[in-house]
DOKOL-808034 format. One record per residue: chain; residue in three letters; x, y, z of N, C-alpha, C in turn; residue number from 1. Coordinates in steps of 0.2 Angstrom, whole numbers, plus 5000, padded with zeros to 4 digits. Layout:
PT  chain  resn    nx    ny    nz   cax   cay   caz    cx    cy    cz  resi
PT      A   ALA     X     Y     Z     X     Y     Z     X     Y     Z   NUM
...
END
This chain:
PT  chain  resn    nx    ny    nz   cax   cay   caz    cx    cy    cz  resi
PT      A   MET  4910  4985  5084  4915  4989  5081  4918  4995  5084     1
PT      A   GLY  4924  4996  5085  4927  5002  5088  4924  5008  5086     2
PT      A   ALA  4923  5013  5091  4920  5020  5090  4924  5023  5085     3
PT      A   ARG  4931  5023  5085  4934  5027  5080  4934  5024  5073     4
PT      A   THR  4934  5017  5073  4933  5014  5066  4926  5016  5063     5
PT      A   VAL  4921  5016  5067  4914  5017  5065  4915  5024  5062     6
PT      A   LEU  4918  5029  5066  4918  5036  5064  4922  5037  5057     7
PT      A   GLY  4927  5033  5057  4932  5033  5051  4929  5030  5045     8
PT      A   SER  4925  5024  5045  4922  5022  5039  4916  5026  5037     9
PT      A   GLY  4912  5028  5042  4906  5032  5040  4908  5039  5037    10
PT      A   LEU  4913  5042  5040  4915  5048  5037  4918  5047  5029    11
PT      A   ILE  4922  5041  5028  4924  5041  5021  4918  5040  5017    12
PT      A   ARG  4912  5037  5019  4906  5036  5014  4903  5042  5013    13
PT      A   ARG  4903  5047  5018  4899  5053  5018  4903  5058  5014    14
PT      A   VAL  4910  5058  5014  4914  5063  5011  4917  5061  5004    15
PT      A   PHE  4916  5055  5002  4919  5053  4996  4918  5057  4990    16
PT      A   ASP  4912  5059  4989  4910  5063  4983  4913  5070  4984    17
PT      A   LYS  4916  5071  4990  4919  5078  4990  4927  5078  4990    18
PT      A   ARG  4929  5072  4989  4936  5071  4989  4940  5076  4984    19
PT      A   PHE  4938  5077  4979  4941  5081  4974  4942  5089  4977    20
PT      A   PHE  4937  5091  4980  4937  5098  4983  4942  5098  4989    21
PT      A   MET  4942  5092  4993  4946  5091  4999  4954  5091  4996    22
PT      A   ALA  4955  5088  4991  4961  5087  4988  4964  5094  4986    23
PT      A   ARG  4960  5098  4983  4962  5105  4981  4964  5109  4988    24
PT      A   MET  4961  5107  4993  4963  5111  4999  4970  5110  5002    25
PT      A   THR  4973  5104  4999  4980  5103  5001  4985  5108  4998    26
PT      A   LYS  4982  5112  4993  4986  5117  4989  4985  5124  4993    27
PT      A   TRP  4981  5124  4998  4980  5130  5002  4986  5132  5007    28
PT      A   PRO  4988  5138  5008  4993  5139  5012  4991  5138  5019    29
PT      A   LEU  4995  5135  5023  4994  5134  5030  4990  5127  5031    30
PT      A   LEU  4984  5127  5028  4980  5121  5029  4983  5115  5025    31
PT      A   GLY  4986  5116  5019  4989  5111  5015  4994  5107  5019    32
PT      A   PRO  4999  5110  5022  5004  5106  5025  5001  5102  5031    33
PT      A   LEU  4996  5105  5035  4993  5102  5040  4989  5095  5038    34
PT      A   MET  4986  5096  5032  4983  5090  5030  4988  5085  5027    35
PT      A   GLU  4993  5087  5024  4999  5082  5022  5001  5078  5029    36
PT      A   TYR  5003  5082  5034  5005  5079  5040  5000  5074  5043    37
PT      A   ALA  4994  5076  5043  4989  5072  5047  4987  5065  5043    38
PT      A   PHE  4988  5066  5036  4985  5060  5032  4990  5057  5027    39
PT      A   PHE  4995  5060  5026  5000  5058  5020  5007  5059  5022    40
PT      A   ASP  5009  5060  5029  5016  5061  5031  5020  5055  5029    41
PT      A   LYS  5025  5056  5024  5030  5052  5022  5027  5045  5019    42
PT      A   ASP  5021  5046  5015  5018  5041  5012  5023  5039  5006    43
PT      A   ASP  5022  5032  5004  5025  5030  4998  5021  5025  4995    44
PT      A   MET  5018  5026  4990  5013  5021  4987  5015  5020  4979    45
PT      A   MET  5015  5014  4977  5018  5012  4970  5012  5009  4966    46
PT      A   VAL  5011  5011  4960  5006  5008  4956  5010  5003  4952    47
PT      A   LEU  5007  4997  4951  5010  4992  4947  5006  4991  4940    48
PT      A   PRO  5009  4991  4935  5005  4990  4929  5002  4983  4928    49
PT      A   LYS  4997  4983  4924  4994  4976  4923  4999  4972  4920    50
PT      A   ASP  4999  4965  4922  5003  4960  4919  5003  4960  4911    51
PT      A   GLU  4996  4960  4909  4995  4959  4902  4999  4964  4898    52
PT      A   VAL  5000  4970  4900  5003  4975  4895  5011  4975  4896    53
PT      A   THR  5013  4971  4901  5021  4971  4902  5024  4964  4899    54
PT      A   LYS  5020  4960  4897  5022  4953  4895  5028  4953  4890    55
PT      A   ASN  5027  4958  4886  5032  4959  4880  5038  4963  4882    56
PT      A   ALA  5037  4967  4888  5042  4971  4889  5047  4969  4895    57
PT      A   VAL  5047  4963  4897  5051  4960  4902  5054  4953  4899    58
PT      A   LYS  5059  4951  4902  5062  4945  4900  5061  4939  4905    59
PT      A   PRO  5062  4933  4902  5062  4928  4907  5067  4928  4913    60
PT      A   VAL  5065  4926  4918  5069  4927  4924  5076  4923  4923    61
PT      A   THR  5077  4918  4919  5084  4916  4918  5088  4920  4914    62
PT      A   GLU  5085  4926  4911  5089  4930  4907  5091  4936  4911    63
PT      A   ILE  5088  4937  4917  5090  4942  4922  5091  4939  4929    64
PT      A   ARG  5091  4943  4934  5093  4940  4940  5088  4935  4943    65
PT      A   MET  5090  4929  4945  5086  4924  4948  5082  4926  4954    66
PT      A   ASN  5076  4925  4954  5072  4926  4961  5069  4920  4963    67
PT      A   ALA  5069  4919  4970  5068  4912  4973  5060  4911  4972    68
PT      A   MET  5056  4916  4970  5049  4914  4969  5048  4912  4962    69
PT      A   ALA  5052  4913  4957  5051  4912  4951  5053  4905  4948    70
PT      A   GLU  5049  4902  4944  5051  4895  4941  5056  4897  4935    71
PT      A   PRO  5060  4892  4933  5064  4893  4927  5060  4895  4921    72
PT      A   GLU  5063  4900  4917  5060  4902  4911  5053  4907  4912    73
PT      A   GLU  5051  4908  4918  5045  4911  4920  5047  4919  4919    74
PT      A   VAL  5042  4922  4916  5043  4929  4914  5041  4933  4921    75
PT      A   VAL  5045  4938  4923  5044  4941  4930  5040  4947  4929    76
PT      A   LEU  5034  4946  4931  5028  4951  4930  5027  4955  4936    77
PT      A   PRO  5024  4961  4935  5023  4966  4941  5020  4962  4947    78
PT      A   SER  5015  4958  4945  5011  4955  4951  5016  4951  4955    79
PT      A   LYS  5022  4949  4954  5027  4946  4958  5028  4950  4964    80
PT      A   VAL  5028  4957  4963  5030  4962  4968  5025  4960  4974    81
PT      A   VAL  5018  4960  4973  5013  4959  4978  5014  4953  4981    82
PT      A   GLU  5015  4947  4977  5016  4940  4979  5021  4940  4984    83
PT      A   HIS  5027  4943  4983  5032  4943  4987  5030  4945  4994    84
PT      A   PHE  5027  4951  4995  5025  4953  5001  5020  4949  5005    85
PT      A   VAL  5015  4946  5001  5010  4942  5004  5014  4936  5007    86
PT      A   ARG  5018  4933  5003  5022  4926  5005  5027  4928  5011    87
PT      A   ASN  5028  4934  5012  5032  4935  5018  5030  4939  5024    88
PT      A   SER  5023  4940  5023  5019  4943  5029  5017  4938  5034    89
PT      A   ARG  5018  4940  5040  5015  4936  5046  5008  4937  5046    90
PT      A   TYR  5005  4943  5045  4998  4944  5046  4995  4947  5039    91
PT      A   ILE  4989  4945  5037  4986  4947  5031  4978  4948  5033    92
PT      A   PHE  4976  4954  5032  4969  4955  5033  4965  4957  5027    93
PT      A   ARG  4960  4954  5025  4957  4956  5019  4950  4959  5021    94
PT      A   MET  4949  4965  5018  4943  4969  5019  4937  4965  5016    95
PT      A   ASN  4931  4966  5019  4925  4963  5016  4923  4967  5009    96
PT      A   THR  4924  4973  5009  4923  4977  5003  4928  4982  5002    97
PT      A   CYS  4928  4984  4995  4932  4990  4993  4928  4996  4996    98
PT      A   MET  4931  5000  5000  4928  5006  5003  4926  5011  4997    99
PT      A   CYS  4931  5012  4993  4930  5017  4988  4924  5015  4983   100
PT      A   ARG  4925  5008  4981  4919  5006  4976  4912  5006  4980   101
PT      A   GLU  4912  5004  4986  4906  5004  4990  4903  5011  4990   102
PT      A   ALA  4908  5016  4993  4906  5023  4993  4903  5026  4987   103
PT      A   ASN  4906  5024  4981  4905  5027  4975  4900  5023  4971   104
PT      A   GLN  4897  5018  4974  4892  5013  4971  4894  5011  4965   105
PT      A   CYS  4900  5008  4964  4902  5006  4958  4898  5001  4954   106
PT      A   LYS  4897  5001  4948  4893  4997  4944  4897  4993  4939   107
PT      A   ASP  4903  4994  4939  4907  4991  4933  4913  4986  4936   108
PT      A   TYR  4914  4986  4943  4919  4982  4946  4916  4979  4952   109
PT      A   PRO  4919  4973  4955  4916  4970  4960  4918  4974  4967   110
PT      A   ILE  4913  4975  4971  4913  4979  4977  4917  4975  4982   111
PT      A   ASP  4915  4968  4982  4917  4964  4987  4924  4962  4987   112
PT      A   MET  4928  4964  4982  4935  4963  4982  4939  4969  4985   113
PT      A   GLY  4939  4968  4992  4942  4973  4996  4950  4973  4996   114
PT      A   CYS  4952  4979  4999  4960  4979  5000  4963  4974  5005   115
PT      A   LEU  4969  4972  5004  4972  4968  5009  4977  4973  5013   116
PT      A   PHE  4978  4971  5019  4983  4975  5023  4987  4970  5026   117
PT      A   LEU  4994  4972  5027  4999  4967  5029  5003  4971  5035   118
PT      A   GLY  5005  4966  5039  5009  4969  5045  5006  4968  5052   119
PT      A   LYS  5010  4970  5057  5007  4970  5064  5001  4975  5065   120
PT      A   GLY  5001  4980  5061  4995  4984  5062  4988  4981  5061   121
PT      A   THR  4988  4976  5057  4982  4972  5055  4979  4969  5062   122
PT      A   LEU  4982  4968  5067  4979  4965  5073  4974  4970  5076   123
PT      A   ASN  4975  4976  5075  4970  4982  5077  4964  4983  5073   124
PT      A   ILE  4964  4980  5067  4958  4981  5062  4952  4978  5065   125
PT      A   ASP  4946  4981  5065  4940  4979  5068  4938  4973  5064   126
PT      A   GLU  4936  4967  5067  4935  4961  5064  4928  4962  5060   127
PT      A   ASN  4924  4967  5061  4918  4967  5057  4919  4970  5050   128
PT      A   LEU  4925  4973  5049  4927  4975  5042  4930  4970  5038   129
PT      A   GLY  4932  4964  5041  4935  4959  5037  4937  4953  5041   130
PT      A   ARG  4943  4950  5039  4945  4944  5042  4953  4943  5040   131
PT      A   MET  4956  4939  5045  4963  4937  5043  4962  4931  5038   132
PT      A   ILE  4967  4931  5034  4967  4926  5029  4974  4923  5028   133
PT      A   THR  4975  4917  5025  4981  4914  5024  4984  4917  5018   134
PT      A   GLN  4991  4915  5017  4994  4918  5011  4992  4915  5005   135
PT      A   GLU  4989  4909  5005  4987  4906  4999  4980  4909  4997   136
PT      A   GLU  4976  4911  5002  4970  4914  5001  4971  4921  4998   137
PT      A   ALA  4976  4925  5000  4978  4931  4998  4980  4931  4991   138
PT      A   ILE  4984  4926  4989  4987  4925  4982  4981  4924  4978   139
PT      A   GLU  4976  4920  4979  4970  4919  4975  4966  4925  4975   140
PT      A   HIS  4965  4928  4980  4961  4935  4980  4964  4940  4975   141
PT      A   LEU  4971  4940  4975  4974  4945  4971  4973  4943  4963   142
PT      A   ARG  4974  4937  4962  4973  4934  4955  4966  4936  4953   143
PT      A   LYS  4961  4935  4957  4954  4936  4955  4953  4944  4954   144
PT      A   CYS  4957  4948  4958  4956  4955  4957  4959  4957  4950   145
PT      A   ARG  4965  4954  4948  4968  4956  4941  4963  4953  4936   146
PT      A   GLU  4960  4947  4937  4956  4945  4931  4950  4950  4931   147
PT      A   ALA  4948  4953  4936  4942  4958  4936  4944  4964  4932   148
PT      A   GLY  4951  4965  4931  4953  4971  4928  4956  4977  4933   149
PT      A   LEU  4957  4974  4939  4959  4980  4944  4967  4980  4944   150
PT      A   VAL  4969  4986  4946  4976  4987  4946  4979  4988  4953   151
PT      A   HIS  4984  4984  4954  4987  4984  4961  4991  4991  4963   152
PT      A   LEU  4990  4993  4969  4993  4999  4972  4996  4997  4979   153
PT      A   ILE  5002  4997  4980  5005  4995  4986  5010  4999  4989   154
PT      A   GLY  5010  5000  4996  5014  5004  5000  5012  5006  5006   155
PT      A   ARG  5015  5012  5009  5013  5014  5015  5008  5020  5014   156
PT      A   ASN  5002  5020  5017  4997  5025  5016  4994  5027  5023   157
PT      A   LYS  4997  5032  5026  4995  5035  5032  4987  5035  5034   158
PT      A   ILE  4984  5037  5028  4977  5038  5029  4973  5031  5031   159
PT      A   ASP  4976  5026  5029  4973  5019  5031  4975  5018  5038   160
PT      A   SER  4980  5019  5041  4982  5018  5048  4978  5023  5053   161
PT      A   VAL  4976  5029  5050  4972  5034  5054  4965  5031  5054   162
PT      A   TRP  4962  5030  5048  4954  5028  5049  4953  5021  5052   163
PT      A   LEU  4958  5017  5051  4958  5010  5054  4960  5009  5061   164
PT      A   ASN  4963  5015  5063  4966  5015  5070  4970  5009  5071   165
PT      A   THR  4975  5008  5067  4980  5003  5068  4986  5004  5071   166
PT      A   GLY  4987  5010  5073  4994  5012  5077  4999  5016  5072   167
PT      A   PRO  5005  5015  5073  5010  5019  5069  5009  5016  5062   168
PT      A   LYS  5010  5021  5057  5009  5020  5050  5015  5015  5048   169
PT      A   GLU  5020  5014  5051  5026  5010  5049  5024  5003  5051   170
PT      A   GLU  5018  5001  5054  5016  4994  5055  5011  4992  5051   171
PT      A   LEU  5009  4996  5045  5003  4994  5041  5005  4995  5034   172
PT      A   LEU  5005  4990  5029  5006  4990  5022  5000  4989  5019   173
PT      A   SER  4998  4994  5015  4992  4994  5011  4993  4991  5004   174
PT      A   LEU  4988  4986  5002  4989  4983  4995  4982  4983  4993   175
PT      A   CYS  4981  4988  4989  4974  4989  4985  4974  4987  4978   176
PT      A   SER  4968  4985  4976  4967  4983  4969  4961  4988  4966   177
PT      A   CYS  4963  4992  4962  4959  4998  4961  4956  4998  4953   178
PT      A   CYS  4950  5001  4953  4947  5002  4947  4948  5009  4945   179
PT      A   PRO  4947  5011  4938  4949  5017  4936  4943  5022  4937   180
PT      A   CYS  4937  5020  4939  4931  5025  4941  4931  5027  4948   181
PT      A   CYS  4933  5023  4953  4932  5024  4960  4938  5025  4964   182
PT      A   CYS  4944  5024  4961  4950  5024  4965  4950  5031  4969   183
PT      A   LEU  4952  5031  4975  4953  5037  4979  4959  5041  4976   184
PT      A   TRP  4963  5038  4973  4969  5042  4970  4967  5045  4963   185
PT      A   LYS  4961  5045  4961  4959  5049  4955  4959  5056  4957   186
PT      A   MET  4960  5058  4963  4961  5065  4965  4968  5068  4964   187
PT      A   ILE  4972  5063  4962  4980  5066  4961  4981  5072  4957   188
PT      A   PRO  4977  5073  4952  4978  5080  4948  4976  5086  4953   189
PT      A   ASP  4972  5085  4958  4970  5090  4962  4974  5091  4968   190
PT      A   LEU  4978  5086  4970  4982  5086  4976  4988  5091  4975   191
PT      A   SER  4991  5093  4981  4997  5096  4980  5003  5093  4977   192
PT      A   ARG  5008  5096  4974  5013  5092  4971  5016  5087  4976   193
PT      A   GLU  5017  5090  4982  5021  5086  4987  5017  5079  4989   194
PT      A   ILE  5011  5080  4989  5007  5073  4990  5006  5069  4984   195
PT      A   SER  5005  5072  4978  5004  5068  4972  5010  5064  4970   196
PT      A   ASP  5016  5067  4972  5022  5064  4970  5024  5058  4975   197
PT      A   MET  5020  5057  4980  5021  5051  4984  5018  5045  4981   198
PT      A   VAL  5014  5045  4976  5011  5040  4972  5015  5039  4965   199
PT      A   THR  5018  5034  4965  5023  5033  4959  5022  5027  4955   200
PT      A   ARG  5026  5027  4949  5025  5021  4945  5030  5016  4947   201
PT      A   MET  5030  5010  4945  5035  5005  4946  5042  5007  4943   202
PT      A   PRO  5047  5006  4947  5054  5007  4945  5055  5005  4938   203
PT      A   GLY  5058  5009  4933  5061  5007  4927  5055  5006  4922   204
PT      A   LEU  5049  5009  4923  5044  5008  4918  5043  5014  4914   205
PT      A   GLU  5043  5014  4907  5042  5019  4903  5036  5018  4898   206
PT      A   ILE  5032  5023  4897  5027  5023  4893  5027  5029  4888   207
PT      A   SER  5026  5027  4882  5027  5032  4876  5022  5030  4871   208
PT      A   VAL  5020  5036  4867  5016  5035  4861  5020  5034  4855   209
PT      A   SER  5019  5030  4851  5022  5029  4844  5019  5032  4838   210
PT      A   GLU  5023  5031  4833  5020  5034  4826  5013  5031  4824   211
PT      A   ARG  5012  5025  4827  5006  5021  4826  4999  5025  4827   212
PT      A   CYS  5000  5030  4832  4994  5034  4835  4991  5038  4829   213
PT      A   ILE  4984  5037  4829  4980  5041  4824  4976  5046  4828   214
PT      A   GLY  4977  5047  4834  4973  5052  4837  4965  5051  4838   215
PT      A   CYS  4964  5044  4839  4956  5042  4839  4953  5044  4846   216
PT      A   GLY  4957  5045  4851  4955  5047  4857  4952  5041  4862   217
PT      A   ALA  4953  5035  4860  4951  5029  4864  4954  5030  4871   218
PT      A   CYS  4960  5032  4871  4965  5032  4877  4962  5037  4883   219
PT      A   GLN  4958  5042  4880  4956  5048  4885  4949  5047  4887   220
PT      A   GLU  4946  5042  4885  4939  5041  4887  4938  5039  4894   221
PT      A   ASP  4932  5040  4897  4931  5039  4904  4933  5031  4905   222
PT      A   GLY  4935  5030  4911  4937  5023  4913  4943  5021  4910   223
PT      A   VAL  4948  5025  4907  4954  5023  4905  4959  5025  4910   224
PT      A   CYS  4962  5032  4909  4967  5034  4913  4963  5038  4919   225
PT      A   TYR  4964  5035  4925  4961  5038  4931  4964  5044  4934   226
PT      A   VAL  4970  5046  4931  4972  5053  4933  4973  5058  4927   227
PT      A   GLY  4970  5056  4922  4969  5061  4916  4976  5063  4913   228
PT      A   ALA  4981  5058  4913  4988  5059  4911  4989  5059  4904   229
PT      A   ILE  4984  5057  4900  4984  5056  4893  4979  5060  4889   230
PT      A   LYS  4980  5064  4884  4976  5068  4880  4978  5068  4873   231
PT      A   VAL  4973  5069  4869  4974  5070  4861  4975  5077  4860   232
PT      A   GLN  4981  5079  4858  4983  5086  4856  4986  5086  4849   233
PT      A   GLY  4984  5090  4845  4987  5091  4838  4986  5084  4834   234
PT      A   GLY  4981  5080  4835  4980  5074  4832  4984  5068  4834   235
PT      A   ARG  4987  5069  4840  4991  5063  4843  4990  5063  4850   236
PT      A   ALA  4990  5057  4853  4990  5056  4861  4996  5059  4864   237
PT      A   ARG  4996  5063  4869  5001  5065  4872  5001  5063  4880   238
PT      A   ILE  5006  5061  4883  5007  5059  4890  5010  5063  4894   239
PT      A   ASP  5007  5065  4900  5010  5070  4904  5014  5065  4909   240
PT      A   ASP  5020  5065  4908  5025  5060  4912  5024  5061  4919   241
PT      A   ARG  5023  5067  4921  5023  5068  4928  5017  5066  4932   242
PT      A   CYS  5011  5066  4928  5005  5063  4931  5005  5056  4930   243
PT      A   CYS  5007  5053  4925  5006  5046  4923  5009  5042  4929   244
PT      A   LYS  5005  5037  4931  5007  5032  4936  5009  5025  4934   245
PT      A   GLY  5008  5025  4927  5010  5018  4924  5006  5012  4925   246
PT      A   CYS  4999  5013  4926  4995  5008  4926  4994  5004  4920   247
PT      A   GLY  4995  5007  4914  4995  5003  4908  4988  5002  4904   248
PT      A   ARG  4983  5005  4908  4976  5004  4905  4976  5007  4898   249
PT      A   CYS  4980  5013  4897  4979  5016  4890  4982  5012  4885   250
PT      A   ALA  4988  5008  4886  4991  5004  4881  4986  4998  4880   251
PT      A   GLU  4983  4995  4885  4978  4990  4884  4972  4992  4880   252
PT      A   THR  4970  4998  4881  4964  5001  4877  4965  5003  4870   253
PT      A   CYS  4971  5005  4868  4973  5008  4862  4971  5003  4856   254
PT      A   PRO  4967  5004  4851  4965  4999  4846  4971  4999  4841   255
PT      A   GLN  4975  5004  4841  4981  5004  4836  4987  5001  4839   256
PT      A   GLY  4987  4999  4845  4993  4996  4849  4999  5002  4848   257
PT      A   ALA  4997  5008  4848  5002  5013  4848  5005  5016  4854   258
PT      A   ILE  5003  5013  4860  5006  5015  4866  5010  5010  4869   259
PT      A   ASP  5017  5012  4869  5022  5006  4870  5024  5007  4878   260
PT      A   ILE  5025  5000  4881  5027  4999  4887  5034  4997  4887   261
PT      A   ARG  5039  5000  4891  5045  4998  4891  5048  4997  4898   262
PT      A   VAL  5051  4992  4900  5054  4991  4906  5062  4992  4905   263
PT      A   THR  5065  4997  4907  5071  4999  4906  5076  4996  4912   264
PT      A   ASP  5073  4995  4918  5077  4991  4923  5074  4985  4924   265
PT      A   MET  5079  4980  4921  5076  4973  4921  5077  4970  4929   266
PT      A   ASP  5079  4974  4933  5080  4972  4940  5074  4976  4944   267
PT      A   PHE  5069  4977  4940  5063  4981  4944  5060  4977  4950   268
PT      A   LEU  5060  4971  4950  5057  4967  4955  5061  4968  4961   269
PT      A   ASP  5068  4968  4961  5072  4969  4967  5072  4977  4969   270
PT      A   SER  5071  4981  4964  5071  4988  4965  5064  4990  4969   271
PT      A   ALA  5059  4987  4966  5052  4989  4969  5052  4986  4977   272
PT      A   ILE  5054  4979  4977  5054  4976  4983  5058  4979  4989   273
PT      A   GLY  5064  4981  4987  5069  4984  4991  5066  4991  4994   274
PT      A   ARG  5063  4995  4990  5060  5001  4992  5054  5000  4996   275
PT      A   LEU  5050  4996  4995  5044  4995  4999  5045  4991  5006   276
PT      A   GLU  5051  4987  5005  5053  4984  5012  5055  4988  5017   277
PT      A   SER  5058  4994  5015  5060  4999  5020  5054  5003  5023   278
PT      A   LEU  5048  5002  5021  5043  5006  5024  5039  5002  5030   279
PT      A   VAL  5038  4996  5029  5035  4992  5034  5038  4986  5035   280
PT      A   ASP  5039  4983  5042  5041  4977  5043  5035  4972  5043   281
PT      A   ILE  5034  4969  5038  5028  4964  5038  5030  4958  5042   282
PT      A   ARG  5036  4956  5044  5037  4950  5047  5037  4950  5055   283
PT      A   SER  5036  4956  5057  5037  4958  5065  5031  4954  5068   284
PT      A   GLU  5032  4952  5075  5028  4948  5079  5022  4953  5081   285
END
């Protein structure tokens, strides 16, 4: 294994439990901008809501813009975004483990369901960390991740290109499948505004609390919202719209069905793909 990769993977394991303190350092004068440039420069990561909570919020593909991947009458779900990139990527690398769940010794979600990386940069990832896989293997891997309750996060994440030593950040697209207990991005509330805003929800997605809410607090229990964007105040759940990344776990958890998911942009598939395609050329030789 390359010396730099050994250093990077070992460092992640050693400092993982200190990530919240390190995140707060991004708000410090002088040091914060340096950390942003070193690890997050021009990052753009998108959280995709769980398919289950958006099935009633979107229309069949024949009612909106036709997509080559979709069969007639098929509902266009958020998972189609990641499938698009997998089916168009020349190189796909699957990690043996999820570094976050491994470092956090996760007990609730599978550690062996590692991230996928797409693009030319994958050619530089040490083979001891995983292996190249086919498009069909990747699609099946993502399906199993969703069945396990994981949420997809996709985009350009400079910190991955740094610790994996893959070269320019523009040559590596990260495709993570995240749990609410171990995800690196649980540190979003502690990060500087400039960095936390680089992780966004899917285009056209709105989440709101309806009159059905009775303030039971199920949505704010541990293991639901990984960024703490929903809290019960005055007997009713309130969503911090700036912090909310739209994973949809709160809607899935609510026993009253009081959290509504709306897709206001029925071209969300094209919008999401268009934005992400500008980040990394996954087809390059």
